[in-house]
N, C-alpha and C positions, 0 to 999 in steps of 0.2 A: 680429210677428217677434221671436224671442228674441234676446238679446244674443249667444248662442253662434252662431246662424245668421248674424248680421251680421258676425261675425269672418271668415267664409269668403267673403263677398260681395266682389267686386272693386269698386273705387271708380268714380266717374263718369269716363268717358273725356273728356279735355279736349284741345283743340288750340290751339297757340300759334304765332305767326309774327311776322316783322318785329321791331319794337322789344321786343315781349314776351319774346323769347328771352333778352334780357340778364339777366333775373331768375330764370331757371330753374336749379336745382341739384338734380338727381335723385340721391339717395344710392345708391351701389352698395357693398355689403360686408355681411358678416354681423353680427348683433348682437354687440357686444363685440369685434369684430375690427378696427375701424377702417374708414374709408370713403374713397372717392374719388367725387366727384360728377360726373355727366354733365351738362354745361351744355346749354342750349337750342340752341346753335349746333353742338353735337357735341364741344365742347372738354372736356378733363378739368380739373377745378378742385376746390378745397376738399380738398386732400390731407390727410387726417387719419389718417395711418398711422404717426406718429412718437411715439405715446403723449402727444400734446397736441393741443388744438384747432387746426384749421388753416383756419378759414373765410377765404376770400379768397386762400389760398395756392395758387399755380400752380407746379407742378414745372417747372423750366426745360426747354424744348424737348421737352415730352411731348405728342406728337400722332401720329396715324396718317396715312399718305399713301395716295393712290390713283394708280396709273399705268395709263394706257390707251393702247394702240397700235392704229391703224386702218391697214389696208393702203393704202400709197401716201401716207400723211400722217405728219407728225412726231408722236411720242408726246406725250401730255399728262400732266402731274402736278399733283395738287391735294392740299393739306392736307385731310383729311377733317373739315372744319368749314365752316360758312358764314362769309362775310366778317365781319371785325370791324366793329362798329357804333359810330357816335358816340352820345352825346358821349364823347370820349376823356378819361377822368378823371385821367390822370396829368399832372402839370405838366411833365414832361420828354418828352412824346410817348408813343408806344406803347412798351411794354416790349420790350427786346431779346430777352428770354427767350421771348416768344411768337412769334418769327420772323414779325413783322408783314409783312415784305416778300414772303413766299412766297404763291403763288396759292392761293386758297381757292374753295370752291364758291359759286355766286351766292346761293342761297336755301336755307332749311331750314324745315320744318314739324315741330314737336315735338308728339307725341301721347302722352299718358300717363295711366295709372290704376295707382297704386302697387299692386304692386311691378313693373309693366311699363312700359317706355318705348320709343318708336319715333321716329326722326328720318328724315324723307324729304328727301333733298337734290335740288336741281335746278341744272343748269348747261347752258346752251344749247350750249356747245362740246363737251360730252361725248356720245358715242353710246350711253351707257347711263344708266339710272336707278339711283340708289344709295340704300339705306336701311340704317340702323343700328338694331338692336334690342338691348335690354339688360334684364336683370331682376335684382332683388335676391333673395337666397335667403331670403325670408320665408315660413315655413310656420306658420300659426297653431297655437298650442298645442304646437309642437315646437321646443324651445330648441336641441337638438343640431343639427338640420338648418338652423335659422334662423341658427346661428352659423358657417356655413361661410365661410371667409375668401376672399371674392372677389366680383366682379361678373361677369356673364356676357354679354358682347357677342357679337352675330352680325351680320355684314355680308352684305348681299345686293346683287347687281347684275344688272340685266336689260337686254338690248339693246333700244333703242327706235327705232333707225333701220335702214334696209336695208343695213347694212354689217357686215362681220365685224370683230371686235375681240378682243383678248386683254386680260385683266386680271390684276393681280398685287397681292394684299393681304398677301403673306407678310412676316414680320419679316426684317430685313436683318441679316447677321452683324455683331456688335459693337454692335448697338443694342438697348436694352431693349424687351421685348415685354410688354405688359400684358394679363393675362387674369383 
C-alpha cells in the first residue's frame, strides 16, 4: 500500500467506556482554526479558540441538555454527558463551572476513528436512546476544506420503550449554541 492510499484510509475503530472516558479528548475544528475537544463523556473541553493553547480549559457552563416528556409522567432533563467520575482531582471539590449538581446520563460508550467520533448514552429512566456523532473537517490533501472553522455534531434519539415521547434539543433564547 502506498503512503498516498494510507492517507485516505480511516483509522482503527476503538471503543471506550467507564474510567477510560476520562482520558479522551477528540479535537473538533479545522486546521489552523482552533479546536474544542469532545470528551469521552460527551463534555466539551480543551477550548483552544482564543489564540493560545487551552489544554484542560473548560468553558464555564458549556453543555447541551436533553429534555424528554412522556404522556402522564413528569418531564426529565439531563445534561448531555455521562456522569462525572472519580477521582475528583480538584482540592476544592467539583468545579462550580461544570454544574456538577445537575443530572447527567448514567453511562456512555465512546467509539472513534479519526476524524469521526460517536458517543452512545444510556440512562434507565429515559424512554429513548441517545447518541452524539461528530466529525472534524479533515479532508486529506485539501487544506482549504480541512481548514473549515467548526466541529460538526449530530444528535440522534430513538424511542426504545412502548410509550410516546417528545424531545427537544433546540438552543434556548439567550444561551450560546455551539455548532
